[in-house]
C-alpha positions as CSV (number, residue, x, y, z in Angstrom):
1,M,-2.0,27.8,22.5
2,N,-5.7,27.0,21.9
3,E,-4.8,23.5,20.5
4,A,-2.5,22.8,23.5
5,L,-5.2,23.9,25.9
6,D,-7.8,21.8,24.2
7,A,-5.6,18.7,24.4
8,H,-5.7,19.1,28.2
9,G,-9.4,19.9,28.4
10,V,-9.0,23.5,29.3
11,T,-10.7,26.3,27.5
12,P,-9.1,29.6,26.6
13,A,-11.5,31.3,29.0
14,Q,-10.5,29.0,31.9
15,F,-6.8,29.6,31.1
16,S,-7.4,33.4,31.1
17,E,-9.2,33.1,34.5
18,L,-6.3,31.2,36.0
19,M,-3.7,33.7,34.7
20,I,-5.6,36.8,35.7
21,R,-6.1,35.4,39.2
22,L,-2.4,34.5,39.6
23,L,-1.2,37.9,38.2
24,D,-3.7,39.8,40.2
25,H,-3.1,38.1,43.6
26,G,0.4,36.8,43.1
27,V,-0.4,33.8,45.2
28,L,-2.8,30.8,45.1
29,C,-3.3,28.3,47.9
30,R,-5.5,25.2,47.4
31,D,-6.8,25.1,50.9
32,E,-7.8,28.7,51.0
33,S,-11.2,28.3,49.3
34,K,-13.2,26.2,46.9
35,K,-12.4,28.6,44.1
36,E,-8.6,28.5,44.7
37,A,-8.8,24.7,44.9
38,E,-10.4,24.7,41.5
39,L,-7.8,27.0,40.0
40,Y,-4.9,25.1,41.6
41,D,-6.2,21.8,40.1
42,R,-6.5,23.5,36.8
43,Y,-2.9,24.6,37.0
44,L,-1.8,21.0,37.6
45,R,-3.3,20.0,34.2
46,I,-1.3,22.6,32.3
47,P,1.8,23.6,34.4
48,E,4.0,23.9,31.3
49,L,1.6,26.3,29.5
50,V,1.3,28.5,32.6
51,E,5.0,28.7,33.1
52,D,5.7,29.3,29.4
53,Y,3.3,32.2,29.5
54,L,4.9,33.7,32.6
55,S,8.4,33.3,31.2
56,V,7.6,35.7,28.5
57,L,6.9,38.3,31.2
58,Q,10.0,37.2,33.1
59,V,7.8,36.3,36.0
60,R,8.8,33.2,38.0
61,L,6.5,30.8,39.7
62,H,7.3,28.9,42.9
63,H,5.2,25.8,43.3
64,E,5.2,24.4,46.8
65,H,4.0,20.8,46.1
66,R,3.8,19.7,49.6
67,F,1.4,22.4,50.7
68,A,-0.3,22.9,47.3
69,S,0.4,26.5,46.8
70,L,1.7,28.8,44.0
71,R,3.4,32.1,44.3
72,L,4.7,34.5,41.7
73,F,7.9,36.5,41.9
74,P,8.7,39.5,39.7
75,P,11.9,39.8,37.7
76,G,14.9,40.3,40.0
77,A,13.4,38.4,43.0
78,E,15.0,35.4,44.6
79,V,13.0,32.2,44.5
80,P,12.5,31.4,47.3
81,G,13.5,34.6,49.1
82,L,12.8,38.2,49.6
83,A,12.4,40.3,46.5
84,D,15.2,42.7,45.8
85,Q,15.0,46.3,46.9
86,D,14.1,47.6,43.4
87,E,11.0,45.4,42.8
88,G,9.3,44.6,46.1
89,L,6.6,42.0,46.8
90,G,2.9,42.3,46.9
91,G,-0.6,41.2,45.7
92,G,0.3,43.1,42.5
93,L,3.8,42.1,41.5
94,R,5.0,45.7,41.7
95,H,3.4,46.7,44.9
96,R,6.0,47.5,47.5
97,L,5.5,46.2,51.0
98,G,5.4,48.9,53.6
99,Q,8.0,49.1,56.4
100,Q,5.6,47.6,59.0
101,E,4.5,44.9,56.6
102,V,8.2,43.9,56.0
103,A,8.8,43.9,59.7
104,L,5.9,41.6,60.4
105,V,6.9,39.2,57.6
106,L,10.3,38.9,59.2
107,V,8.8,38.3,62.6
108,L,6.4,35.6,61.2
109,R,9.3,33.9,59.6
110,A,11.4,33.9,62.8
111,E,8.5,32.5,64.8
112,Y,7.7,29.9,62.2
113,D,11.4,28.7,62.3
114,K,11.2,28.5,66.1
115,A,8.0,26.4,66.0
116,L,9.7,24.2,63.4
117,R,12.7,23.6,65.6
118,E,10.4,22.8,68.5
119,G,8.3,20.4,66.5
120,Q,5.2,22.6,66.9
121,I,4.0,22.2,63.3
122,D,0.7,20.6,62.3
123,E,0.2,18.1,59.5
124,Q,-0.4,21.0,57.1
125,G,3.0,22.5,57.9
126,Q,1.4,25.4,59.9
127,A,2.5,26.9,63.2
128,T,-0.1,28.4,65.6
129,L,0.8,30.9,68.3
130,P,-0.9,33.6,70.4
131,L,-1.0,37.1,69.0
132,E,0.8,38.2,72.2
133,A,3.8,36.1,71.2
134,L,4.1,38.0,67.9
135,T,4.1,41.3,69.8
136,L,6.8,40.0,72.1
137,A,8.9,38.6,69.2
138,S,8.6,42.0,67.4
139,K,10.0,43.8,70.4
140,N,12.9,41.2,70.8
141,L,13.9,41.0,67.1
142,L,13.2,44.5,65.8
143,G,13.1,46.6,69.0
144,R,9.5,47.7,68.5
145,P,6.1,46.3,69.1
146,L,3.3,45.8,66.6
147,P,1.2,48.9,65.9
148,D,-1.1,49.9,68.8
149,G,-3.7,51.6,66.7
150,R,-6.6,49.3,65.8
151,T,-7.1,50.5,62.2
152,E,-3.4,50.2,61.5
153,R,-3.1,46.8,63.1
154,E,-6.2,45.5,61.2
155,A,-4.8,46.7,57.9
156,L,-1.4,45.0,58.6
157,F,-2.9,41.6,59.4
158,R,-5.4,41.9,56.6
159,R,-2.4,42.3,54.2
160,M,-0.7,39.2,55.7
161,R,-3.9,37.2,55.0
162,Q,-4.1,38.5,51.5
163,L,-0.5,37.3,50.9
164,R,-1.6,33.9,52.3
165,L,1.0,34.1,55.0
166,I,-1.4,33.7,58.0
167,R,-4.8,32.5,59.0
168,G,-6.8,33.9,61.8
169,A,-6.2,37.3,63.4
170,G,-9.4,38.6,61.8
171,D,-10.3,42.2,62.4
172,A,-12.9,41.3,65.0
173,G,-10.3,39.4,67.1
174,L,-7.4,41.7,67.1
175,E,-8.6,43.4,70.3
176,D,-8.9,40.0,72.0
177,G,-5.9,39.3,74.2
178,E,-6.5,35.6,73.7
179,A,-6.4,35.8,69.8
180,W,-4.3,33.2,68.0
181,V,-2.5,33.4,64.6
182,T,-1.7,30.5,62.3
183,I,1.4,31.0,60.2
184,R,1.3,29.2,56.8
185,P,4.4,27.4,55.5
186,D,4.6,29.7,52.5
187,I,6.4,32.2,54.8
188,T,9.6,30.3,54.0
189,S,9.3,31.2,50.4
190,L,9.5,34.9,51.2
191,V,12.3,35.0,53.7
192,T,15.5,33.0,53.0
193,D,17.4,31.2,55.7
194,A,20.3,33.7,55.2
195,V,18.0,36.7,55.9
196,L,16.6,34.9,59.0
197,A,20.1,34.1,60.2
198,T,21.1,37.8,59.9
199,L,18.1,38.8,61.8
200,I,18.7,36.4,64.7
201,E,22.4,37.3,64.8
202,R,21.4,40.9,65.1
203,E,19.2,40.0,68.1
204,D,22.0,38.0,69.7
205,D,24.4,41.0,69.3
206,Q,22.1,43.4,71.2
207,P,23.4,44.2,74.7
208,C,21.5,42.9,77.6
209,T,19.7,45.5,79.7
């Protein structure tokens, strides 16, 4: 391993830093910060070594080349797709998403797909919409709004930012009726088209009131 790393100009300490960051966070996006850009570029120098290391753990890596992001999936998860019920997703690979977190991920995916169909995607593949639209979409798709409590809502959106699924919606802006949320294209790697279709079909089957 050391010889292979040395051939690519990467030290064992640098390799360890990259792997610890990936396994700890489960996701890495080049445009998130200067540090993540550095780690992503380091991965590009040694992709085979990283993936060989992860294969021993039966952890799979999804590389979204277009948007320069990496996301890890635990054993048993679909790639891309939602993890199976036994494993769950999370910053730690075994951390299960809560019910409200899963609900918001589904709503984000549905809204991203809508923006994609309408051509409302920027050059980075992101969709931006008002926070109010997410609340309305949650009511329409899942029959319930986003949490009303400030603490609960802050924690929910903070988790989405940690998963690199959204930008914006910082804690200070959640009480602002004019707040906007930017959905990252990585949302498509967590929710398959089949799951999305089932969700939309369920909405269409609901009786009109």
